[in-house]
C-alpha positions in Angstrom: -21.2 17.0 -0.6 -21.4 15.3 -4.4 -21.4 11.8 -3.5 -24.3 12.2 -0.7 -26.2 14.1 -3.5 -25.7 11.6 -5.7 -26.9 8.9 -3.8 -29.8 11.0 -2.6 -30.7 11.2 -6.4 -30.0 7.7 -7.5 -32.1 5.9 -4.7 -35.5 6.8 -6.5 -34.2 5.6 -9.7 -33.0 2.7 -8.7 -36.2 1.9 -7.1 -38.0 2.6 -10.6 -40.1 5.4 -8.7 -39.3 7.9 -11.2 -42.1 8.5 -14.0 -40.9 9.3 -17.7 -40.4 12.8 -17.5 -38.1 15.7 -19.0 -36.5 16.6 -16.0 -35.5 14.3 -13.4 -33.5 10.6 -14.7 -31.2 9.6 -17.5 -32.7 11.6 -20.5 -31.4 9.7 -23.7 -33.8 9.0 -26.7 -33.8 5.4 -25.8 -34.9 6.2 -22.7 -38.0 7.9 -24.0 -38.8 5.1 -26.7 -41.0 3.1 -24.4 -41.6 2.9 -20.1 -40.2 0.0 -20.1 -36.9 1.4 -21.6 -37.0 4.3 -19.3 -37.3 2.4 -16.1 -34.3 -0.2 -17.2 -31.9 2.7 -18.2 -32.9 4.9 -15.4 -32.4 1.8 -13.0 -29.1 0.8 -14.4 -28.0 4.4 -14.4 -29.3 4.6 -10.8 -27.2 1.7 -9.5 -23.9 3.2 -11.4 -24.8 6.6 -9.8 -25.5 4.9 -6.4 -22.2 2.9 -6.5 -20.3 6.1 -7.4 -21.7 8.1 -4.6 -21.0 5.7 -2.0 -17.4 5.5 -3.2 -17.1 9.4 -3.1 -18.4 9.3 0.0 -16.0 6.6 1.6 -13.0 8.2 -0.3 -13.8 11.7 1.1 -14.0 10.4 4.4 -10.5 8.4 4.4 -8.6 11.5 2.6 -10.4 14.4 4.2 -6.8 15.1 6.1 -5.0 14.7 2.5 -7.0 17.8 0.9 -5.2 20.7 -0.6 -5.6 24.0 1.4 -8.4 26.4 -0.5 -5.8 28.8 -2.4 -3.9 25.7 -3.9 -4.3 24.5 -7.4 -4.7 21.1 -6.6 -7.8 22.1 -4.3 -9.7 22.9 -7.9 -8.1 19.9 -9.2 -9.5 18.2 -6.2 -12.9 19.6 -6.8 -13.3 19.1 -10.5 -12.3 15.4 -10.6 -15.6 14.0 -9.3 -17.7 15.9 -12.2 -14.9 14.6 -14.9 -15.3 11.2 -13.9 -19.0 11.3 -14.3 -18.2 10.5 -17.9 -17.2 7.0 -17.8 -20.4 6.3 -15.9 -22.6 8.1 -18.7 -20.5 6.2 -21.4 -21.7 2.8 -19.7 -25.4 4.1 -19.5 -25.2 4.5 -23.1 -23.8 1.3 -23.8 -26.1 -0.5 -21.6 -29.3 1.7 -23.5 -27.7 0.8 -27.0 -28.3 -3.1 -26.1 -31.9 -2.5 -25.6 -34.4 -3.0 -28.3 -36.2 0.2 -29.8 -39.5 -0.5 -28.1 
C-alpha cells in the first residue's frame, strides 16, 4: 500500500504540475529559492519516489507469501522497513539540491 501511495503522490511532481506551496512536494529551503529550483528539485525527488514506490509494489507482490503473521515482531519490522528506507532517498534529494545555484 505504501508503494502505491508513493506512486500516486510522485506522478504530479515528476510531471512538474505542483506549483510552489508549503504543503505538497519537497519542502526544503533550496526549493523555495526560485520557481526553477522548486520544479527541478520536485521533479528529481518525484522520480526517486516513483521508482521507490514501484520497487515496493513489485517486492510486495513477489514476497506476499513470505510475510510474517501479524502478531509476530517481524511483522512490525516489515511494516516499518519501507519508512526507514526513505531516508537515503531524502539524502539524495538534498544532495541534488545542494548542486543547484541559489537563484
